[in-house]
N, C-alpha and C positions, 0 to 999 in steps of 0.2 A: 613386850609390848613397849613402845618408843613413849620415853618422857614428853612433857612439852618443849624442855630444852633439846632434848634428841630431835623434834621436829623441827625448831626453828634453826637448828645449826645445819639441817639436810637442807631447809630451803635456802638457807646463806649459800651453801655449797653449789646450789643449783643456779644462783645467780651468776649473769657473766661478768667476767672480769675480777673475779674471786678466785683465788689462789688457795688451795686446799691445805696449803702449808700456812696460810694466815689463819684457818679454823683453826688448827691443831695450837698456834701459838696464843690465838684468844682464848682456847680452854685452859692454856699453863697460865695466863696472866690471869684468868679470872680465880682459878684454884691458890695460886700464890699469896694473891693481894687480897683475897675473901671478898670480891667485889661482884655484885650481881651480873647476869650475862648482858643485860642491857648497858649497863654502864661500861661492860669491857667493850662490846662493840663500838660505841659511840667514840671511845676515848681512842680505839685504835684506828678509828675514822674507815671502816670498811664498807660502811654506806652511808647515806645521808640519814638525817633526822627523820623525815617524811618518809622515805624509802621503809625505813624501821617500822614506822607507824605502819603503813600499810601491811607489812608482813606480819606483825602480831595481830593486827585486826583479822587478817586471813586464817592465821593458826591458832586464835585464842576465841573467835566468833564473839570478840568485843568492838561496841560500836565507838568510833572516833567523834569529838567533837571540837567545831572552830571555836575557842572563846574567845577570840576578838570580835564576835558576834553574839557575844552571851553577857547577859546583864546578871551578876550574882546579888545573892540576897545579903544584904548587910547583916542579918539578925545572925547570920552561921558565925560570923567572928568570935562568937563567944561557943559555939559547939566544938570548931578546931580553931584554937589561937594559932597566932603568927609563927610561936617559935615550934609547935608541932606541924604546921604546915611546911615550913621550910625544912624542917629535920627530914620528913617524908617526900617534899617535893609534891603536894597534891594541894587543891583547893576543893572547899565545899560547892555544890552546885545547889542542892535542894534537901529540904527535909520534910519528910509526909509521914506521918505517923510514926514509927520507930525506925522507919527506915532512912539513911543518910547517903545521900549519892555525890561520890566525889571524882573529882578528875584526877588521874593517875599518870606519872609519866613512866613508871618501870611498875606494870602488872605482874610481871613475874617473881616480884620479891613477896612472899607469901608472907612475911613476917610484919610487912606495912599493914596487911587487912587485918592481923590478930590485933597488933597494937591499937589501930584506930577503933577497933570495936571496944576494945578494953578501955581506952581514954575516953572514949564517947559513950557508951554505955549502949550504941544503937547498931543496929545490923547494918552491915556496909554493902553498899552496889558501887561499882565504878565504871566509867568510861574512860578511854585512851585520849592524852593529848600531847603534844610536845613538850618536852622539859622546858625549852625557852620560852614558850608559850605561857607554860603555868607561871614560872616566875617572873614574867612579866606583869602578867594579870595580877600577882600576887602582890607587888609592888604597889598597885592601883589600889587592890582590893584593902588591903590593910591599914590604908591612912586613913586618920579620923573622918568621918563622912556623916551627913544627915542620915537620921533612920527612917527607911522607906519600906512600908508595907509591901512585902511580895504578893500578897493574894489580894488585891486591890477589890474582889468580889467578896471578901470577908471569910473565904474560905481559909481557914487557919491551917499552917503548915503541918502542926503538930497533930493532927486530926487523921483518922482512919482512913482508909482507902481499899475499896471492896470493889467486886463485881456483882451486880444484883438479876436477877431473873426478871426477863421482860414479861408484861401483864401474859402475854400468850405461853408463858412458861410457869407459869406461877402455881398451876393445879399440879402440875408432874415435875417440878422441878427438883432436882437430885443432884449430889456433886458429882463432879465429871469423874468418872471411872476411867481406867485405860487412856488417859491422857499422852497422845502420842509424843508430846514434847516432852513429860518426863514429871508432870506434876509442878507445885508451884514455885519450887526452886530451882526450876529449869534456868538455863541461862535466857534462853529465847523470852520467857516469859517476864523475865526481868527487864528486857530490853525493851518489848511492848508497853511494860507498867512504866517504866522510866520517859518514855517517849509520850504517854498519854497525861502523866503527872504532870511534865513541862510544857505542855499545851496548857493546862488548867492554870499553872502558875502564870504564865507568860499572857494569859488573856487571849488566847488564840482561838479563831472562829473556825476554823477548818485545818485539819493534818492532812498534807500531802507525801505520800511514800510512792515515789515514784523509781520504778527499777531500770537500771543501767547497766551497760556490759560490764562494769568493773565494781558494781554493788547496787546498794539503794538509798536514794539521796531523801533527805526528810526535811520538809520544808512547813511551816507555819505560817498560816495568814493572820498575820497581827495589825489590826488598823485597817483592814483592807487590802494588805500587801502582803505578797509571799518573801518570807527571808528564811534563807538556807539554816540549817540547825545543826543537821549531822549526818554522817556516812554510816551507813549498814554493810557490813562485810558481804562481798558476795556469795559466800558459802552459807550465809544466815537467812539472805532475803526470803527465801523457800520455806524456811521453817517459821518466818515472823509472817508470812502472807495465812500460814495455815494457823498460825494461833488467832489470828484476827477472826479469820473466816469461823473459827470453833465459838468466837466472843458471840459474834454476830449473827451465829445460826445458820450459817451459809452451808452449800454443799462443798466439801474440802475436794470431793473427785473433779468439779466440774474446774476445768481450767480455760477454756476456749470461749466461752459466752458470759457477759455480762452478769453482775448479781447484785441486788442490793438485801442489806438488813441493818440491824440496830442491835444496841443493847445499853446497858443503862450500868450507870458507876457510882457509888457512895463515896464522897469525899466528905469526912466527920459527918454532919448532920445534913450537908447538900448533896441531892441527887443530879446527877449531870445525864443526862439522854446523848449516845452518840449514833448518828446515822450515817451508814457506812454504805459506800458504793466501790464496786469491783470492775475493772476495765483489761481484758486481755489486750497486750500490747508486746514490742517486738521483743523485748528483754523480760518479760514476764507479767504480772498483775499488778496494775497500778492501783493503788487504795486511796480514796480520800475519805475521810473521817470527819463529818460536820458536827461540830460541838454544841449540844442545845442546851443551855443552862435556864431552867424554868424560873430564876429570880428575877431574869430580866424582862419578865411578863409583869410582873407588881411592882417595877421602879417608878412608875407614873410617867405621864408623857413629858411633864417638865424635864426629867432626868433625861430623857432621849432628845432633848434639844428643841422642844416646841416651844414657840413664845407664848406669853400669857394669853394674846388673843386668840393664836391658832388654837390651845387647849381649850380656852372657852367654847370655842366653835363646836370643836369635836365633842367635847363632855356633854354639851348640850344636845347634841343630834344621837349619841348613842341612847339617850333615854327618851327618843320619841317611839310610839308604839309601833310605828311600820314606816316603809321606805327603805332606801338604798344609801348605804354608805361605801364611797369607792376610796380606794389606796392606790396610787399609781407610781411608778417609777420603775428604774432597770433592774436587771438581777443584781443582787447584793446591795440593795438600796434600804432594807430593812422594814419591807412592807410587810411581812409576817410578824415581826415584834411589834409592829404599830398595832396590826389587826388584834392580836393576841391580846395584846393591853386593852383594847377597847372592850373585846370578848370576857376579859377579866373582871373587868368592872360590873359586868351583869350576871356574872356566874354564883347566882344564888339559887336556893333549894326550889324557890317558888318560879323558876323559869327552864322550860326546856328548850337547851341550847345544842344544836348539831350542827357539825363541820363535815364539811367533804374537801378532802385535799389530796394532792399530789406530789410527794408524799406526806404524810401524816408528821408535822414539823417537831411538836411538843406534845407529850401525852399529859392532858390535863385532867385532874378529878373533877368531876361534875360535868363534864360535856360529853356527849356522843360524839365519837368521831370514827368519821369513814375513809378509807383509803380507795382511790381511784385506782381501778386494775382494768384497763383497756383490753387486755389479752383475755379476759374473758365477757367482754363488753360491757362493764362498769365504768362508764365513762361519766362527765360530769353530769351531762344531761339527764342521763337515767337514773343517776343516783341522787340529781336535786328533784326528780318527779319523784322518786321513792322518799325521799326525806319528806316532803310536803304532804305525803300521807300519813305522819308520824305525829303532826300536830305539834310544831314547834312554833315557839316564840320569838327564838332568833335563829338563823340560817348563817354560817359561815362559808363559802364557797373560794376555794383557794384560789382560782384565777378563773376569768371570765376569757376563753379563747374562742369561743364560735358564737353564732349568730343564735344558735338553738339554745345554749347555755344561759345566754344574757336574755332572750326572749322568758325562758323560764324564771329565771331570776328576776327579772323586772316585773311580771305578772305575779309572782309571789308576795313583792313589796309592795303591791297593790292591793293585796288580800287579806292583809292582816299581821306579816312576818316582819321583823326587822331583818334584811338582808346586808352582809358584809361581804365585800369581795375586791379582789385587784385587776389591776389593766396595765397592760403596758403600754404607755404613753409617755411622752417628754413633760407634757404641762397638765394641770387640772382641767383647763378649757379644751384641750385636746380630746379628752375622755368623752366631753359631752357631745363633742361631733362625731367622735370615733363611733360610740355605739349607734347613733343615726345610721352612718357609712355602713354601719354592718347590716342594715336592713331594717333595722327596728322602726316601729312609726314614732315620729317626733314628740306625739303627745303624750305616747307611752312613758318615753325617758324623761320628759318633761313632768310628769305625773309623780315619778318615781323617785327622783334623786333627791336626797336631801343637802349632801355636802361631799365635795371630792378634795382630797388630798394629795398632792403630788409632793415626793420627798426624794431627797439624797443622802448620803452621810458622807460628810467632811473629816478630815483627820484634824487632831486638836493638836496645838502646838504644844510642844513638853515643858510645863512650868519650869524644870529644874534648868534648862537650856536656853529658854526664851530669852531673845534681846531685839533691842530696835533695830533696825536694818533702813540703808538707804538703797531705795529701789530706782533704777534707770529709768528717765522719764518717758522713754519709747514705751516701757513696760505699763505705765502709768497711763497712757493715753485713753484707753479704753473705760476707766472707771474715773477719770479725773472730773468730770461734771459730779461724781459724788464725793470727794474729797474737800474736808474743809480747811482752811490756813489752818497749819500745826499739828495735823493728824500724824500720828506716828503708826507705822506699820511692823509689825513683828516677826521673826523666823525661830525655828529652833535650831540652833548650832550644831546639834548632836552631842548625846553624852551616854555613859553607862546605863542610864535610868529609862532611856528611850533606844537602846542598842543602836546609838548613834542614826537614828532616824530623822531625829529632831522633832517628832511627834510623838502622842502617848494618848489615846483612847480618841473615840470619835463622838463627833455631833452631829444632830439631824438638822439638814435643811430643809424647809417646809413651804408649800405655795399652798394655801387652803381658799377654796371657791364654795362660796355658800349659793345655792340654788335660791334664788327669790323670783318672786313672780314677774318681774321684768326679765331674766333670762329665760324664764318659761315661756315668756312669749317671743323672746330673741330665737328659741330654739322652732319654736311653730313656726316663726319666718324663716329657718333655715340662715340664721346669720352663721358667719364664720367664726372658728374658735379666737382669731385673734380681735374680731369684735367683742364677743363676750368678755376678752381677758382687760381689754381696754375699759368695758364698762365695769366690771368688778374693781379693776384698779380705781377709778375714779370714784364711784358710790359707796362700795364697799370697804375701801381701802385695804384690798388684796394686793401681798405683797410678794413680787415674783420670788421663784428662785434664787435669782441670779441678785436680787436687791436684797434676800436674807442671806446669803453668804457673804457679801459685801459688808452688811451690818456685822457679822460677827467677825469678818476680818479686820474692821474698824475698833472693833470693842476688844481685840487682841486675841481672840478665841483660834483663828487659822491664819493661813500666809495668803499670799496674792496668789503661789502657785498652785494651791487649793482651789481658789475662784476660779482658775481657768480650765481646771482639770473638771470641774465637776458642773458647770454651769456657764451658759453663755447670755448675753443680754438679750438675744432674740428670742429665748425661749420664754 
């Protein structure tokens, strides 16, 4: 049976422009000078460093990582000190529980693994990176730098990491037997765990795993933007897909139709849900995992970026005995998080709270949660009718998509239930007229609505590389009337803390419309959304989305580019 070194030598021989005599000379050099095969290959210059990286990925089934786009955790300097890192040409990436993940240039040197295990007292997992890249990153990493917590959501890197059974498996959950991937020590399982752990560490909201002709690209959505993280070897991508399917309780034999699933992981004392979507593509099955951290549901509206005025209006509205609260905005604007944050305030033993969603975003104790299943006839309208026969105090409808659902929800809000839901509109005033345009009677809409919140998410400038900037005059034309003399605008220049993006974290931008008697009269008279918005600005002090994001820019929280990205003055 061929050893790993034999397989790599065979792969080298199969490459074009490689002379078999050079391979023989390579082996002689390796033996005479007692150096590793990787060092000997690079010293002879038989292939480039990047080509060797691809070859090692293919033969060893180990993912590679681009360290230039990776932010290292300063606390790991004490786990692997600079002298050790330079001796073995490694750099520490993350520590979770007793598992230390490192980037290594020479994965064939088994002594490195043993030595690092003895030095650190940790189990070692590794990914491959070019030696030149590791050395460059090492120079920057081991310079004195301010200490920055790697887990900003209070997950500590030293805590445990395990997969938990979902609610539907709690009754019959047993340890997996006959795992086709070979147990918890299988390389594929380590790869999947590494991807998930890093997503949690980097505050990713989604993990995208996209099969390509030469492998599988892994990207994280961080602060709303996708960023390349690493590449999984072509030979390993199918096994990775199977592993994730097993975790999400999907049918591993079905590769031709889309599938959905979910699983839960425990990181120390925190439990994080993952919603998994599988989609067949040309080169395999694309996986998207949505990270659902229940800690986000109890952080409070102020932490979500709501102004004091907006927060007071919403919190007062949520304690009304009946009526409807709407949250509007595009996909990915944080509507679900806002709804759950409001519901969380009402989640007490004396209330019967039922949600109907597609799919259920967060599994929350104390709530009765229903998932829409159109394939068996359980849509929002059917589910909502059934929910109303369960004597609810509060009903949360994931989304109002059609007139039937809207009609039932509004009538429910008029008969003693507090109803919370979402609608896809550009502004709060648009939501009022949209319901009428859907065919609902204006007097029903006017009587049921309490408050409407339109929202977006804009990226927050990184505090570590935030600097004042001079903006070209033509860029300021649209907001010149909002600028006061001496106003200073900021941008992030990009640093290792924000992965070179200039942004770190997000902040909510909101527009709150309180439905008062005058707006109800305007609805009955079929006033336009623009007329309603003008009234609310003059008489309620309503701040439009554009105004709110400009205020956040002037306060130094976000940039001019983000202002134009998420809102326009016409909205």
